[in-house]
N, C-alpha and C positions, 0 to 999 in steps of 0.2 A: 503494500499500499504506500510505503514511503517513496518508492520509485514513481508511482503514479502521480504523486503530489508534486515530485520534483519535475517530472515531464510537463505537467500542467503549468508550472511556473515558467519553465523554459519556453514553452509554446506561447503562453501569455505575453511574455516579454518580447519575444520576437514579433508576434502579430501587433502588439500595441505600438512598438517603435516603427514597424512598417507603415501601419495605418497613419500615424502621426507625420511620417515623411511624406506619405502621399497627399495628406491634407495640406502640409505646408506648400508642396509644389503645385497643387492644382487648384486651391481654394484661396480666397482673400483672407480667411481667418481660420484659425485652428479650431476644429470642433472636437474637443476632447471626450466628450460624453459619447459621441457616436464611435470614436476609435476605441474607447474603453469597452463598450458594450459588444462591439464586433469581436474584439480580442477575447473577451470572456467566453463568448458563445462558441467561437470556432475552437478555441483551445480546450474548452470543457468537452465539446463533442468529440475532438480527436482523441483526447486522453480517455474518455469513457469507452469509445470504440476499441482502442488499443488495450485497455484493461480487459474488456469482455473477450477480445480474440486471444489474448494470452490465457485467460482462464480456460477458455474452450480448447485451446491447444494442449494444455496440461491434462485435461480430462481424457483426451483421446489416446 
């Protein structure tokens, strides 16, 4: 479970920084709330699917 949380934090930071860079380049103002919510959703989804597939692989 500790690995899943660490991967979530890594994915979250990568997507948050990426979204903020995209906002800075293509918009006149930084929309932090949109970047934050997108990063949380995507990283939570990836971490959950990865945790699920790892559990299924161990069962087989």
